[in-house]
C-alpha angles and dihedrals in degrees: 000000000000120000105245089220090065094056116110130204130353125270114201120197125202111221114214109058094014109048103008129036104215098162096104093048089049089050092052094048092044093056090050092049091047091052090052088056093051096257116147103214112129135188120276134145089255094051092048091049091050091049091053091048090053095050097087089059094056127089102165136037094242088062088072087075090064091048091052092045093051092048091050092049094045115024090187096053116141111204091193087073095050120090126225090245091055091050092046089055090051091048090053093049090050096045096111097039092049093062094075090045091052092053091052092044093055092041090058092045092050092047091052093046090051102039102027108021093160091054090050095050090045089059090055108069124185122239115257118282094352095125093056092042093054091046089055093046090052089062090062107027142021111265127214136167125226112188146155088221118096117264096238092057092046092053092049092051095044088056090052091049093047094241116144113208120151115248090236088061093060116089107186143168087284086074101036141330090221112094090205091058090046091053092048089052091051089050088054095044094048097037087232125139114244091242090060092058131087126197121212106209142162094202115078091202089063091047088054090050091050091050090053090067097038101264114136118235133217123188125226098204096191091067130074102313126122128226089256092053092049089050090055091049092053091048090051091047093242108168117242122223122189102173090240108113136037092234087066088065090055090045092052096047091047089055090051094050101046 
């Protein structure tokens, strides 16, 4: 076992889209919330595929209302042909209407977590090989999580995935919704300068936010990022990590140290 005093740098993992794949659970709760509001959209393989295609364009749970609304209005919609700016305009227009949806969404999630916790965790799969990858990273660097998910849910899912990360190393939405503030808090908790930290993310907007405060970013391309977002990452020389090979662990820890 590695001596913790020999570890260098801090590796911060996002949760949704990097460790946990919550898109199907969000899909299930979104359809329930939509039904409560009198919307007619029902499950089908096409609807689920469209929902997954829309996921890279979403940054908050209330945005799912806009996705459902657009799918209901246009059953043939292709979110791969919609820009982030177009979606942002739709999110803004739906801001008031989405509040009722969000309440229903979280009510259904809480009900499932309380009454059928196994069903809830079963809907939230982990991404392939992430547990082993994080275990290997922990031998070289200090590992934290920065997420817009609540800490309780994160702990429950980490236990399901077999990933051991101390509760104190999880900075969640309970602390702040702003990834920059979360990273600053991790810097304080770990006594590590921001420029000795690296964030593993699937969302390029969060990588941009991390860069603003001096934290290096690495993209997990198998998460919720679009082809356009990956193109930006390549142009900006953002390293890609896919949790496939041991050399990626060395690559990641080198980025954190330098």
